[in-house]
N, C-alpha and C positions, 0 to 999 in steps of 0.2 A: 505493501500500499504506500502512496504517496508520505510525505514529512506531514502535513495538514491531519491525516487520517489519523496519525497517533498523536498529535499535539491538540487537535481540535475534534474529533469524533470517536475520542475513546476505542481506538481501534478498528472501528467500523470506517464507511464512506464518509467523511468530514462534510460533503455537502447535502445528505441525507436527514442529516440532526437539525430538528427543529429550533434548537436553542439556536445554531446561526445564522436564523433569521428574524431570529426575536424582536419585538419593537422596542424592549428593554435596551438594548443595544444601540438603536438609534438615537436612544435620549442620552448617550453620551457625547456631551459638548465638543470633545476633540473629533469625533467624529464627523459629526454635522456641519462642522468648520470644515474638515478635509472636503466632503461632499461639496460643499457650497463653491468651494475653491477650485474643484476639479470641475464641475459643470460648466461655472462660468468664465474660464480660462482654458478651451480646449487647444488654443494653439502654444500654450504651453508643454503639452505633451508633445506635439506637435515639432516642435522645436528641440526637444529632448531625445526622440528618438531619432534626428537627423544627425544629431552629435555620436550618438550609438556608431552611425556609420561610419564618423569620420576617426572613432575612437580604433573602426578595425586596420586602420591605417597604420598604426601603432606597433614596435615590437610585441612578439609574440609573449615575453616575459612582462611586460607591461601589461598585457590583458589579461595574465593569469592571475595578477592581482586586482584587476579593474572589474572585472567578471564577476567572479564571485561578492564581490561587495556590492555591486548593483543589484543582483538578484537577490542578497540578503536583504536588503533596505528595502525592496518590493515588498518580497514575503510580507512585512510588516504592514504595509498600506494597501497596495492595490496589486494582486496577484489572482493568476486566474489557473482553470484547468478545464482540458477539453472532456466535454461530457456526449455520450452518443446520447439519440433519441429515448430510447427507452429508459436513460438516467434522469432525461428531462421529463418526461412522463410522471417519475417517482418524487421528484420533486416539486411538482404541480399537487399532487396529491395532499400535501401536506401545508398547502398553503391558503391564505384568506382572499387573496385576489392577486392579479396577473396585469400589468399596464404596459402596454406597447408606447415606444416613444423613437424619436428621431435618434438618430446614432451618432453617439458623440466623434467617433473615428473617421465615419463619411462626410462628418459636419469639416473637420480638421484637413481631410486631404482631397474633398472632393467640393467643398463650397456649398455642398447642397443637401437637401434631406432625403435620406432614406429609412426606412420605418422597420431596424435591423436590431433593435434595442426592449428587452422586456423586463421591469423593474418587477423584482418578488417584493412580497409581504404576507406575512400572518393576519396582518390587520385588511377588512374589507376596504374597498375604494384607494387602495394602493398603500394605505396607512400612511407613517410619518414621511415615507420616501417621495410621495405623490407631492404629500403637502410642503416639504422642502423645497419641491421642485418648483413649485406654484409660488412660493414667495421670492424664490429666487428671480424668478420670472426672467427667465433666459430665451431670448426670443426663437432659438432654433427648436426649443421645445416646448413653448408655449404661445408662442407669435401666431397673429392672425392668419398667416399663410402656411398654416402646417395644421394640422387634424388633433393638437395639441396631444391629453395624456388618454389614450383608448384602452378603458378597461374592457379585458377579455375574459370571456370562461374557459376554462381548462381547455374544452374542445376544440374552439377556437385559436387557442395559443398554437396547439399541437399540429392544427392544420396549417398554421402559419409557419411551423418549422419544418413539415414537411416540404413545404414551398421551398424554404429555405433550401434544402438538403437539393431539389432538382436544380437549384441555381450553383452548386456545389459549395454552399457553406457551412462552417463546421460551428457546432453549438460549443460554448462555453461560458463557466460561471465564472464571478469575479466578486472579489472583498471590495469593502470601503472602509478601511482601518481593519484588518483581519482579528477574529475570524468573521465579521458579519459581512454576508452574502447579500448583495442589493440586486443584482441582475444577471440573466442570462442573455449574452450575445451570441451574434451569428457572423463568423469571421471568415477574412481571406487574408492572404498574405501580400495582396495590392494595396488595399484598403485599408486594411484594420491596423493599427499602429504596435499592438501589443506582438502580433504575428509576425511583421513587418521586426520588430526588434529581436523576438524568439529564433524564428525559421530564416529570417533573410541576415540578419546581424551577429547573429549566434549568442545575444545577450537573453538566457530564457528567464520569462517573466509568467510563464504558465507552467503547470505540469502536464505530462501526457495524461492519457485519461487511463482508468485503469482496467481498462480492456486493451487488446489486440488484433486487429485483423488478418486472417489466414482466408489463402484460397482454397478451393477443393478441386485439385486437379481436371478429376473428372469430368465436373460441369463448366469448367471454363472452355469458351467457346474462342479465345484470342481476340475478341472486337475490340480490346485496349479502350474501351469507353472509361473505366475504373481509372485507368492513368490520366486522364483529361480533366477530373475532379480531385484529383489527391492533393490539397493545398501542400504537403512536405515531401513531394518529390521520392515518396515510399514505394512508388509500385514502378517497376520496369517490365521487358517482355522479352521471352526466351523467343528468339529465332528460328533455334532450331525444335522446339517443340510448339512453337504459334500458341504460347500460352501467358498469362501475364503472372508476375510473380513480386512478392511482398515483402520488402527490404526488414525485419525486425527492429534492426536499430534506428528508424526511421519512420515506421508508424506510430503515430497519436493516438490511434483507437478510436478516432470520430466516427468511423463507421459510414461517414457519407459516400465511399465508396460502393456500397452496399446499394444505393438508390439509384446508381446508374447500371448494375448489371441485371439484364434480362433473366440470365439464366440462373441466379441465386446461387452465384459460385462464392460467395464470400460472407464468412462468418464473422463473429468477435467472438474471442476466448478472453479468459480472464490472463490479466497480463502476470500476475504471481506465479512463481512458478516455471516460468517460460525461460527457458534455457541462454536466451539472447535477452531479451526485454524485460523479463523481471528484473532486474535492478536499473532500469533506465525511467527516469522520472521528468 
């Protein structure tokens, strides 16, 4: 299991613990200030990611010191984990409300609204998180040119996530001053700041999922659709066998590749115990 499961999940999957979505955590003044500053200044995160790109030009011994420092700092504030859609459904089961809002990252990278973020609360109508967003009154979240805060049913939220999978987007959960989990996002490595840092620049600010994808060779037709949607570059193709293969050292276990496979050749297995991926988080 990932480090957060031991620290914040009592040895179980930490994002399935109701206490980590508690309204009591939202009462913490430091956390509320962090969230307010975070949503009010998306340009700061974008600038920070660009600086990480520049750090990749530094000597290897410098990166060996800087990388763990950045990751450890992020773990305390804003850190994520990849979660397949089955786990998202379990998360939704324990919530009081789900609120869809404009995506923070896409606003930073594309300059326009894309509604890929889902705020999570144990309370009805979005709870304190939604109240805080309304109080901050950030135009890209609550302005007249957007749909504002959309309160969704579990069924509607799951339907939206399935649509995001067709777009090749990866589901992730995020903390706002750990261990409080405030949102599920739907990411890709082009537009998502966190995935750009993690996959593009090699500065991990999200855990891999508790699962890993595997291909059933007898079912694979070699269509290579799975390769087209993998955000992590984990899927290759054997010219000799005419079948796709998954590199367990690169797979984050998002499960998005399954949605593109028409022959049901891809399954998710538990990461724990895997000879290669079992210790890669």
